[in-house]
matplotlib code that plots the C-alpha trace (Angstrom):
import matplotlib.pyplot as plt

x = [131.9, 128.9, 126.1, 123.7, 125.6, 125.8, 122.0, 121.3, 123.4, 121.9, 118.2, 117.7, 120.1, 119.7, 123.4, 123.7, 125.6, 128.4, 129.1, 129.2, 131.8, 133.9, 133.7, 134.4, 136.5, 137.5, 133.8, 132.7, 131.5, 129.3, 128.0, 127.1, 125.2, 123.3, 122.5, 121.1, 118.7, 116.5, 115.5, 112.4, 113.1, 112.1, 114.3, 117.1, 116.9, 117.3, 120.3, 122.1, 122.7, 124.7, 122.3, 124.5, 125.0, 121.2, 120.6, 123.1, 121.5, 118.0, 119.1, 120.8, 117.7, 115.5, 118.0, 118.2, 114.4, 114.0, 116.6, 114.8, 111.4, 112.8, 114.1, 110.6, 109.1]
y = [125.8, 124.9, 127.0, 124.8, 125.3, 129.1, 129.1, 127.2, 129.6, 132.7, 131.8, 129.0, 130.0, 133.8, 134.6, 138.1, 138.5, 140.6, 138.0, 135.3, 137.4, 137.7, 134.0, 132.9, 135.6, 133.3, 132.7, 136.3, 135.7, 132.8, 134.8, 137.7, 135.3, 133.9, 137.4, 138.4, 135.4, 137.1, 139.7, 139.1, 138.3, 141.6, 143.5, 141.1, 141.7, 145.4, 144.9, 142.4, 143.9, 141.0, 138.6, 135.5, 136.3, 136.8, 133.4, 131.7, 133.3, 132.3, 128.7, 128.7, 130.0, 127.3, 124.6, 125.7, 126.0, 122.4, 121.2, 123.0, 121.6, 118.1, 118.2, 118.9, 115.8]
z = [104.7, 102.5, 101.4, 103.4, 106.6, 106.1, 105.2, 108.5, 110.5, 109.0, 108.9, 111.4, 114.1, 113.4, 113.2, 111.7, 108.4, 109.9, 112.6, 109.9, 108.1, 111.3, 112.0, 108.5, 106.7, 103.8, 103.0, 102.5, 98.9, 100.0, 103.0, 100.7, 98.4, 101.4, 102.6, 99.2, 99.3, 101.9, 99.3, 97.2, 93.5, 92.0, 94.5, 94.0, 90.2, 90.8, 93.2, 91.0, 87.6, 86.2, 84.5, 85.1, 88.8, 89.2, 87.6, 89.9, 93.0, 91.8, 91.3, 94.7, 96.3, 94.7, 95.6, 99.3, 99.5, 98.2, 100.6, 103.5, 102.4, 102.0, 105.5, 106.9, 105.4]

ax = plt.figure().add_subplot(projection="3d")
ax.plot(x, y, z, "-o")
ax.set_aspect("equal")
plt.show()
């Protein structure tokens, strides 16, 4: 399961996080990352204390938003 597909299920098809966890139990870490992306950056920074993890989430958020914007064109 890719981040793109999880992102699509979570935000475009409105599948709740707990249902994603039940459908794809081996992908819990990716599902958690996707769920955190709905937080605004300042709040995300408060929730994620590890600087490296925060950087990875920020880059993932930027990458997915570029993919989403590119699909609209």
